[in-house]
C-alpha positions in Angstrom: 0.0 0.0 0.0 1.4 3.4 -1.0 1.9 6.1 1.7 -0.2 9.2 1.2 2.0 12.1 0.4 -0.6 14.8 1.3 -1.6 16.3 4.6 -4.4 14.6 6.5 -6.8 16.1 9.0 -4.9 17.6 12.0 -1.6 17.8 10.1 0.2 21.2 10.0 1.2 22.9 6.7 3.7 25.6 6.3 3.1 27.6 3.2 5.3 30.4 1.7 3.7 33.5 0.3 4.8 36.9 -0.8 3.2 40.0 0.7 4.1 43.5 -0.2 7.3 42.2 -1.8 8.6 40.2 1.1 8.3 36.5 1.8 6.5 35.2 4.8 5.4 31.7 5.9 1.9 30.8 7.0 1.0 27.9 9.3 -2.3 26.2 9.3 -3.9 23.0 10.6 -5.7 20.9 8.0 -8.5 21.5 7.3 -8.8 25.1 8.2 -7.8 28.7 7.6 -4.4 30.2 8.0 -3.6 30.6 11.7 -0.1 31.9 12.2 2.3 34.0 10.2 6.1 34.0 10.6 8.8 35.9 8.7 11.4 33.2 8.3 11.2 29.7 6.9 13.4 28.4 9.8 11.2 29.9 12.5 8.0 28.7 10.8 9.3 25.1 10.6 10.5 25.3 14.2 7.1 26.5 15.4 5.3 23.9 13.3 7.4 21.1 14.7 6.6 22.3 18.3 2.9 22.2 17.5 3.0 18.9 15.7 5.0 17.2 18.4 2.4 18.3 21.0 -0.5 17.1 18.8 1.1 13.9 17.4 0.7 14.9 13.8 2.9 15.6 10.7 4.4 18.8 9.4 4.3 19.5 5.7 6.0 22.2 3.6 3.9 23.4 0.6 6.2 24.2 -2.3 4.0 26.8 -3.9 2.4 24.5 -6.6 -1.1 23.3 -5.8 -1.3 20.0 -4.0 2.5 19.6 -3.8 3.9 19.0 -0.3 7.1 17.8 1.3 7.0 15.9 4.5 9.1 17.6 7.1 8.4 15.6 10.3 6.1 12.8 11.5 5.1 12.7 15.1 2.0 10.4 14.8 3.7 7.6 16.7 5.5 9.8 19.2 4.7 9.7 22.9 4.6 12.7 25.1 7.5 13.2 27.5 
C-alpha cells in the first residue's frame, strides 16, 4: 500500500507566500484557515514542529504549486514526554 503524500486532518502545513514584496510563511492545521504568520522559513518550521510534536501529527511544507507537499516531520507515533 502506498503512503499518502498529502496532509491529512490535523496535520500542520507551512506555506510560503509573498506579501508587499517580502516572503513570509503561513502555518495552518488541515482542514482550516491560515492561523499563524512567521517571517522566516526556519522559524516557521521550528514552530510547526513544536505544534506537531504536541498534537502527534505531521508537518508539511507546501512548495507553492497546488497540491505539492514535502513531509518535514512525522510525530504520529511519538509519545509525550
